VMD Tcl script that builds the backbone (N, CA, C; Angstrom):
set m [mol new atoms 234]
animate dup $m
set s [atomselect $m all]
$s set {name element resname resid chain x y z} {
  {N N MET 1 A 0.852 -1.168 0.000}
  {CA C MET 1 A 0.000 0.000 0.000}
  {C C MET 1 A 0.898 1.230 0.000}
  {N N GLN 2 A 0.606 2.110 -0.922}
  {CA C GLN 2 A 1.383 3.315 -1.123}
  {C C GLN 2 A 0.730 4.481 -0.389}
  {N N ILE 3 A 1.523 5.327 0.263}
  {CA C ILE 3 A 0.990 6.530 0.909}
  {C C ILE 3 A 1.575 7.731 0.173}
  {N N ILE 4 A 0.684 8.614 -0.304}
  {CA C ILE 4 A 1.135 9.804 -1.025}
  {C C ILE 4 A 0.434 11.030 -0.467}
  {N N ASN 5 A 1.022 12.217 -0.705}
  {CA C ASN 5 A 0.387 13.443 -0.213}
  {C C ASN 5 A -0.605 13.971 -1.242}
  {N N ILE 6 A -1.428 14.904 -0.821}
  {CA C ILE 6 A -2.498 15.421 -1.664}
  {C C ILE 6 A -1.953 16.062 -2.932}
  {N N HIS 7 A -0.903 16.831 -2.822}
  {CA C HIS 7 A -0.333 17.500 -3.999}
  {C C HIS 7 A 0.082 16.473 -5.051}
  {N N GLU 8 A 0.755 15.427 -4.631}
  {CA C GLU 8 A 1.176 14.381 -5.563}
  {C C GLU 8 A -0.036 13.671 -6.167}
  {N N ALA 9 A -1.063 13.443 -5.360}
  {CA C ALA 9 A -2.271 12.782 -5.858}
  {C C ALA 9 A -2.944 13.632 -6.933}
  {N N LYS 10 A -3.009 14.954 -6.716}
  {CA C LYS 10 A -3.615 15.836 -7.713}
  {C C LYS 10 A -2.781 15.874 -8.985}
  {N N THR 11 A -1.472 15.861 -8.838}
  {CA C THR 11 A -0.583 15.946 -9.992}
  {C C THR 11 A -0.589 14.664 -10.822}
  {N N HIS 12 A -0.687 13.508 -10.171}
  {CA C HIS 12 A -0.548 12.217 -10.855}
  {C C HIS 12 A -1.808 11.358 -10.756}
  {N N LEU 13 A -2.981 11.980 -10.752}
  {CA C LEU 13 A -4.220 11.243 -10.553}
  {C C LEU 13 A -4.418 10.143 -11.599}
  {N N SER 14 A -4.160 10.423 -12.863}
  {CA C SER 14 A -4.364 9.420 -13.918}
  {C C SER 14 A -3.493 8.190 -13.676}
  {N N ARG 15 A -2.235 8.405 -13.340}
  {CA C ARG 15 A -1.326 7.286 -13.074}
  {C C ARG 15 A -1.776 6.494 -11.854}
  {N N LEU 16 A -2.211 7.201 -10.831}
  {CA C LEU 16 A -2.675 6.525 -9.616}
  {C C LEU 16 A -3.920 5.690 -9.896}
  {N N LEU 17 A -4.833 6.200 -10.714}
  {CA C LEU 17 A -6.032 5.447 -11.049}
  {C C LEU 17 A -5.690 4.183 -11.822}
  {N N GLU 18 A -4.676 4.240 -12.679}
  {CA C GLU 18 A -4.233 3.035 -13.395}
  {C C GLU 18 A -3.703 2.000 -12.409}
  {N N GLN 19 A -2.945 2.459 -11.420}
  {CA C GLN 19 A -2.418 1.543 -10.409}
  {C C GLN 19 A -3.559 0.908 -9.610}
  {N N VAL 20 A -4.545 1.707 -9.255}
  {CA C VAL 20 A -5.685 1.200 -8.485}
  {C C VAL 20 A -6.473 0.196 -9.322}
  {N N ALA 21 A -6.651 0.501 -10.604}
  {CA C ALA 21 A -7.360 -0.421 -11.486}
  {C C ALA 21 A -6.613 -1.745 -11.586}
  {N N GLY 22 A -5.304 -1.727 -11.379}
  {CA C GLY 22 A -4.492 -2.935 -11.388}
  {C C GLY 22 A -4.517 -3.696 -10.071}
  {N N GLY 23 A -5.272 -3.195 -9.093}
  {CA C GLY 23 A -5.423 -3.929 -7.840}
  {C C GLY 23 A -4.732 -3.309 -6.639}
  {N N GLU 24 A -3.970 -2.244 -6.834}
  {CA C GLU 24 A -3.269 -1.619 -5.705}
  {C C GLU 24 A -4.214 -0.742 -4.880}
  {N N GLU 25 A -3.838 -0.529 -3.633}
  {CA C GLU 25 A -4.540 0.425 -2.774}
  {C C GLU 25 A -3.590 1.575 -2.506}
  {N N ILE 26 A -4.103 2.792 -2.548}
  {CA C ILE 26 A -3.282 3.974 -2.325}
  {C C ILE 26 A -3.945 4.835 -1.257}
  {N N VAL 27 A -3.158 5.257 -0.276}
  {CA C VAL 27 A -3.650 6.119 0.790}
  {C C VAL 27 A -3.179 7.540 0.500}
  {N N ILE 28 A -4.110 8.487 0.590}
  {CA C ILE 28 A -3.783 9.894 0.381}
  {C C ILE 28 A -3.726 10.557 1.755}
  {N N ALA 29 A -2.622 11.278 1.985}
  {CA C ALA 29 A -2.399 11.889 3.296}
  {C C ALA 29 A -2.329 13.405 3.191}
  {N N LYS 30 A -2.731 14.057 4.271}
  {CA C LYS 30 A -2.637 15.513 4.381}
  {C C LYS 30 A -1.803 15.799 5.619}
  {N N ALA 31 A -0.698 16.473 5.423}
  {CA C ALA 31 A 0.246 16.772 6.507}
  {C C ALA 31 A 0.692 15.485 7.202}
  {N N GLY 32 A 0.857 14.418 6.411}
  {CA C GLY 32 A 1.351 13.153 6.934}
  {C C GLY 32 A 0.292 12.266 7.576}
  {N N LYS 33 A -0.946 12.751 7.662}
  {CA C LYS 33 A -2.013 11.954 8.263}
  {C C LYS 33 A -2.946 11.431 7.172}
  {N N PRO 34 A -3.199 10.117 7.155}
  {CA C PRO 34 A -4.079 9.538 6.139}
  {C C PRO 34 A -5.495 10.129 6.220}
  {N N VAL 35 A -6.030 10.513 5.055}
  {CA C VAL 35 A -7.385 11.062 5.021}
  {C C VAL 35 A -8.295 10.326 4.038}
  {N N ALA 36 A -7.719 9.594 3.078}
  {CA C ALA 36 A -8.545 8.893 2.094}
  {C C ALA 36 A -7.789 7.683 1.580}
  {N N ARG 37 A -8.565 6.747 1.028}
  {CA C ARG 37 A -7.970 5.533 0.472}
  {C C ARG 37 A -8.580 5.286 -0.901}
  {N N LEU 38 A -7.733 5.108 -1.913}
  {CA C LEU 38 A -8.190 4.750 -3.256}
  {C C LEU 38 A -8.120 3.237 -3.373}
  {N N VAL 39 A -9.254 2.633 -3.676}
  {CA C VAL 39 A -9.316 1.175 -3.825}
  {C C VAL 39 A -10.101 0.843 -5.087}
  {N N PRO 40 A -9.820 -0.307 -5.706}
  {CA C PRO 40 A -10.588 -0.676 -6.895}
  {C C PRO 40 A -12.035 -0.995 -6.530}
  {N N LEU 41 A -12.939 -0.663 -7.440}
  {CA C LEU 41 A -14.354 -0.987 -7.238}
  {C C LEU 41 A -14.574 -2.465 -7.466}
  {N N GLU 42 A -15.511 -3.030 -6.719}
  {CA C GLU 42 A -15.888 -4.417 -6.941}
  {C C GLU 42 A -16.786 -4.458 -8.171}
  {N N ALA 43 A -16.672 -5.528 -8.925}
  {CA C ALA 43 A -17.534 -5.675 -10.093}
  {C C ALA 43 A -18.981 -5.801 -9.642}
  {N N ALA 44 A -19.880 -5.160 -10.367}
  {CA C ALA 44 A -21.299 -5.244 -10.032}
  {C C ALA 44 A -21.779 -6.673 -10.255}
  {N N PRO 45 A -22.574 -7.199 -9.333}
  {CA C PRO 45 A -23.071 -8.568 -9.515}
  {C C PRO 45 A -23.938 -8.656 -10.772}
  {N N LYS 46 A -23.818 -9.776 -11.453}
  {CA C LYS 46 A -24.632 -9.983 -12.650}
  {C C LYS 46 A -26.084 -10.163 -12.236}
  {N N ARG 47 A -26.974 -9.626 -13.032}
  {CA C ARG 47 A -28.400 -9.786 -12.752}
  {C C ARG 47 A -28.811 -11.193 -13.121}
  {N N ARG 48 A -29.583 -11.809 -12.246}
  {CA C ARG 48 A -30.068 -13.160 -12.508}
  {C C ARG 48 A -31.343 -13.089 -13.325}
  {N N ARG 49 A -31.437 -13.966 -14.271}
  {CA C ARG 49 A -32.618 -14.011 -15.114}
  {C C ARG 49 A -33.604 -15.018 -14.533}
  {N N LEU 50 A -34.786 -14.552 -14.159}
  {CA C LEU 50 A -35.789 -15.416 -13.565}
  {C C LEU 50 A -36.428 -16.288 -14.638}
  {N N GLY 51 A -36.777 -17.509 -14.267}
  {CA C GLY 51 A -37.466 -18.406 -15.176}
  {C C GLY 51 A -36.561 -19.096 -16.165}
  {N N LEU 52 A -35.273 -19.094 -15.916}
  {CA C LEU 52 A -34.304 -19.668 -16.850}
  {C C LEU 52 A -34.547 -21.157 -17.085}
  {N N LEU 53 A -34.957 -21.894 -16.061}
  {CA C LEU 53 A -35.162 -23.342 -16.193}
  {C C LEU 53 A -36.641 -23.728 -16.277}
  {N N LYS 54 A -37.500 -22.753 -16.528}
  {CA C LYS 54 A -38.935 -23.036 -16.581}
  {C C LYS 54 A -39.223 -24.097 -17.653}
  {N N GLY 55 A -39.932 -25.148 -17.228}
  {CA C GLY 55 A -40.290 -26.222 -18.142}
  {C C GLY 55 A -39.219 -27.282 -18.312}
  {N N LYS 56 A -38.067 -27.112 -17.695}
  {CA C LYS 56 A -36.968 -28.073 -17.833}
  {C C LYS 56 A -36.828 -28.989 -16.626}
  {N N LEU 57 A -37.484 -28.642 -15.523}
  {CA C LEU 57 A -37.414 -29.442 -14.299}
  {C C LEU 57 A -38.818 -29.832 -13.858}
  {N N THR 58 A -38.898 -30.970 -13.222}
  {CA C THR 58 A -40.179 -31.381 -12.638}
  {C C THR 58 A -39.957 -31.728 -11.177}
  {N N VAL 59 A -40.959 -31.442 -10.364}
  {CA C VAL 59 A -40.907 -31.742 -8.946}
  {C C VAL 59 A -41.918 -32.858 -8.690}
  {N N PRO 60 A -41.461 -33.984 -8.118}
  {CA C PRO 60 A -42.393 -35.086 -7.867}
  {C C PRO 60 A -43.482 -34.679 -6.876}
  {N N ASP 61 A -44.639 -35.329 -6.993}
  {CA C ASP 61 A -45.767 -35.017 -6.112}
  {C C ASP 61 A -45.444 -35.272 -4.642}
  {N N ASP 62 A -44.594 -36.266 -4.364}
  {CA C ASP 62 A -44.277 -36.601 -2.974}
  {C C ASP 62 A -42.992 -35.909 -2.492}
  {N N PHE 63 A -42.640 -34.800 -3.090}
  {CA C PHE 63 A -41.413 -34.073 -2.746}
  {C C PHE 63 A -41.328 -33.759 -1.250}
  {N N ASP 64 A -42.415 -33.320 -0.668}
  {CA C ASP 64 A -42.392 -32.920 0.739}
  {C C ASP 64 A -43.004 -33.968 1.673}
  {N N ALA 65 A -43.065 -35.194 1.202}
  {CA C ALA 65 A -43.597 -36.278 2.037}
  {C C ALA 65 A -42.610 -36.574 3.170}
  {N N PRO 66 A -43.109 -36.973 4.330}
  {CA C PRO 66 A -42.213 -37.301 5.446}
  {C C PRO 66 A -41.270 -38.454 5.074}
  {N N LEU 67 A -40.063 -38.416 5.642}
  {CA C LEU 67 A -39.091 -39.484 5.406}
  {C C LEU 67 A -39.496 -40.743 6.167}
  {N N THR 68 A -39.077 -41.897 5.639}
  {CA C THR 68 A -39.285 -43.142 6.377}
  {C C THR 68 A -38.316 -43.173 7.538}
  {N N GLU 69 A -38.526 -44.081 8.479}
  {CA C GLU 69 A -37.619 -44.198 9.628}
  {C C GLU 69 A -36.190 -44.470 9.164}
  {N N ASP 70 A -36.025 -45.375 8.171}
  {CA C ASP 70 A -34.682 -45.698 7.657}
  {C C ASP 70 A -34.025 -44.472 7.019}
  {N N GLU 71 A -34.760 -43.710 6.220}
  {CA C GLU 71 A -34.220 -42.507 5.577}
  {C C GLU 71 A -33.850 -41.460 6.628}
  {N N GLN 72 A -34.689 -41.303 7.636}
  {CA C GLN 72 A -34.408 -40.354 8.705}
  {C C GLN 72 A -33.141 -40.739 9.462}
  {N N ALA 73 A -32.967 -42.038 9.735}
  {CA C ALA 73 A -31.777 -42.523 10.420}
  {C C ALA 73 A -30.530 -42.252 9.578}
  {N N LEU 74 A -30.587 -42.482 8.281}
  {CA C LEU 74 A -29.443 -42.189 7.404}
  {C C LEU 74 A -29.151 -40.691 7.386}
  {N N PHE 75 A -30.178 -39.905 7.318}
  {CA C PHE 75 A -30.014 -38.450 7.284}
  {C C PHE 75 A -29.341 -37.944 8.559}
  {N N GLU 76 A -29.692 -38.523 9.682}
  {CA C GLU 76 A -29.143 -38.102 10.979}
  {C C GLU 76 A -27.838 -38.803 11.322}
  {N N GLY 77 A -27.388 -39.711 10.466}
  {CA C GLY 77 A -26.124 -40.403 10.712}
  {C C GLY 77 A -26.212 -41.520 11.726}
  {N N ARG 78 A -27.402 -42.084 11.902}
  {CA C ARG 78 A -27.562 -43.182 12.862}
  {C C ARG 78 A -27.369 -44.503 12.181}
}
mol reanalyze $m
mol bondsrecalc $m
mol representation Tube
mol addrep $m
């Protein structure tokens, strides 16, 4: 992490932004005290498309039926 003063940040902003885009973090200081941090933005999450698998999957009628004793024992590790 690089620490630079405000004057240098104003003078070399384009270069600093390239460094940040490359993954670096830069701290900007005023009179030697950190006041801001330049960090790369996180990529925006992709929007999910609803209904993508519509008509491609089927759910059995007994999907939510209670488990048998044997199935319950296996599920619980008995």
